[in-house]
N, C-alpha and C positions, 0 to 999 in steps of 0.2 A: 449568758455566754452562749454563742451560737455554735451548732454543731462542729463546724467548720474549725473554729477556734480551739474547741476541746480537743478535736483530733490533732492539731498542731501541737497542743501542750502534752498530750499522750507520747507523741512521737519524740519531742524533745525530753520527756522524762525517760523514756526508754533509751534514747541515745546517751543521755547522761550516765544511766546505770552502766551502760557498755563501754563508755570511755573511762569510767571510774574502775570498772573490773579489768579493764586493760593496763592502766596505769599501776594497779596493785598486783599485776600477775606475780604469783609466787615464784622465788627461785628454784623451786622443787621441780618445776616444769622443765627446766633444764636437764636435771638429773634424770628424769623418765626418757628425755630425748636421747641423752647420751647412751643410757643403758639400752635402748631400742636399737641403736645404730651399732653398737658393739656387740649385741647379742648376749648382754649381761656380763661382759668381760671387765667392764670399766663402769665406775659410777662415781658420784660426787658425796663428799662427806662434809658435816658440819656445815650445811648450806646456810648462808646469810644473805640478806638483801633481797632484791626483787629479781624478776626476769631481765628487766632492763639494766640494772646496775647491782652487782652482788660479788661474793666471793665464796670460795670453798676450796677443799683440797682435792685432787683427782687421786681415785684409788681403784683397786682391784676388790670386787666382791668376792667372798670366799663361798657364797651360796645364796639362795633367794631371801634367805633372813639373817645371813651372816654379817658379821662387822666388815665395814669398808676400811681397808688397810691402804693407808697413804703410798703412792708409787714415786712421788717427788717431794723434795724440802719445799717448805713454804707454801702459801695459799696463791690460788689463781683468782685474779678479779677480773671481771668482765664489763665492759659498756656496749649495749646494744641500741642503736639508734632506733627511733619509733618510726622511721621512716620505712621499716620493714613491713609496716602495715599497708605501704604503697607500692610494695613489691622489690624495694631496693634493699640492699644488705651493705650495713657499716658497723662492723664489730671489732672491738680491741681488746685483746686478752693480754693479761700482764702478770709476771711472776719474776721479779729480779733475781730470785735465787736460782732459777733454771733457764730463764729465757734470755737471750743476748740482748734483745729489744723487744718491746710489745710487739705482739703478733696481730697484723691488721688484715682484715678480710673486706674486700669491697666489691661491689657488683650488684647481681639481683638474683631472684630465687632460682633461677634457670642457670646462671653463669656467674660465677665469682672469682676472685683472686685472692691469694695469700701472699702477702709481701715476704721477701727473703728474711730469713732470721736462723737461728740455731738453738738447739733444745740439749740441755745436759741431762742426761738420764742415769741417776744412781744404781749401778747393775745389781747391788745387794737387795734392793727394793723390788726388783724384777721377780724376784722368788714369789711374790704373791701372786703373780700370775698362774702360777703352779708348774706342773711338769711341761718339759724336762728342766727347767730353770731351777726349780727348787732342789734338784739332784745335783746340778753342776756347781751351783754356790758360786756365780761369777763375782769376781772382784776386778777392779780396774776403773777406767773412766770410759764412758760412752758419750759421744756427742753427735747429735743428729743435725746436719746442715742442710738447709734446702735453698735453691733459687727460687724466684718468683714461680708459684704453682698455679695453673689454671684449672678450674673445675667446672665441669658441665654436666647438668643432671637431665637424663632422658627417661621419663617415667620412673621405674624403679632401678635405674641403672646409673653409674657415676662416671663419669670419663676423667682422668687426670693427665695433664701435660706439664712436664718439667723434669728436674733432676734432683735426687737426694743423694746424702753420701752419710753413711753412718760410720764414725771413726771409733773403733775400739782400741783404747789406749792402754799398754802394759796390763794386758788381761791375765787373770789367773783363775783357778778353780780350786775348790776344797778337795777336789779329785786328785790334785798333783801338789806336791811340796815345792816344784819348782816355780818361782815367781820373779818376775812375770814370765810368762810362756810366749808373749810377742804383742806386736800391735798391729792392727789390720785395718782394712777399709772394705765396705760394702757399699758399692755404687749402684744407684737405681736411675734407670733412664725410663720415665713414665710417657706412653703414648697411648691415650685412651685408657681402657680397661687392662692393658697389658703393661709389663715392665720388664727391661731385660737388666739382669743382675750380674755384676762382677765382683769377684773376692780377691783382693791381692792382701799380701803380706809386707808392711813397712821394715819391721825387723823381727827376728826370731827370738828364741831358738826352735820353737814349734812354727813351721811354714805351712800356710794354708793358701790354697788358690782354687780358682773354679769359676764356673759361668752357670747361670740359671735363668729362671723367668717366673714371673707372676702372670697368670692367664685367666681370668674369669674367677679369682679366687683360687685357684690351684698353684701350688709352688712347686716347682722342678729345679734340680739343681745337680750338677755334676762337677766333682772337684777332686782335690787330693790333699793329703796331709802328710808331712815328712819332717824328720827332724834335721836341723842345721848340721853341717859336717862338724863331728866331733862330739855331738849331742845324743847320738843315736841310743846309746845305753841307758842314759839319763830319762830319756822320753819313751822307751819302749813299751813300759806298762801302760801308760795312757794312751798312746796311740792304738794299742791293740784294742781299747775300749771303743774307739772311735768307728771302726768299721773292719772290713776284710782287707787284708795285704794283697798286693798286686805288683807286677813288675811294670815300671815305667823306664824303658830304656835299660840301662844297667843299675838301676837304683829300685829299692824296696820302697813303696808308699801305700798309704792307707787309702782307700777309695772311698769318697764321699758322695753317695748317692741318695738323692730324694726323688721319689716320682709318685 
């Protein structure tokens, strides 16, 4: 066999090893990616399958070696197209128990689009994320809706364009015997790395409103909380826990300030 033919066979053998390794990439790689992108706040548990096609539950880790506590009912299954090796992105994520439809991502490694869908968030499971949620002990229904979102990556930065709404329906808390406290909506308008936030109340008896922003990972918010007419005495203790009282015209309200 000539030296040239031997070199060709060596190259073919190396390529075969690389292709085989890529085909059988373990699903645990996705767990590492998720943990890195969320600074360890989220992780995958009971991971099955491969990088390209598998399933797991998404949870919050209690520590570097702590157990992963599920945040959602059911398992998430994914399909990642091998065209990602050519710089294109085609991903589908399913979980019929919490997603209104499969979440589909299409684009390339620099710019991709997440199709419109909605996600159900069981509030009691959010306590796994720690304070202050584990103190509040939220109850009710949470649903996150989004229109098509556009993502653009620039080196270590990620721009987002689109709108999202977090609906908080018939919310309650272990800190209050009054259930429900109300239904609310948080609207997010994303433009690049910034988002404008508007909080409104759909129904009481605890009324919340305000405006805020997310800018460069920094959250700012200015709003108020007050009791529906006739509910002042029932909500007085809970409102006092939320912040400082102030005058808003002829009404006493609680200032909600985060800077």
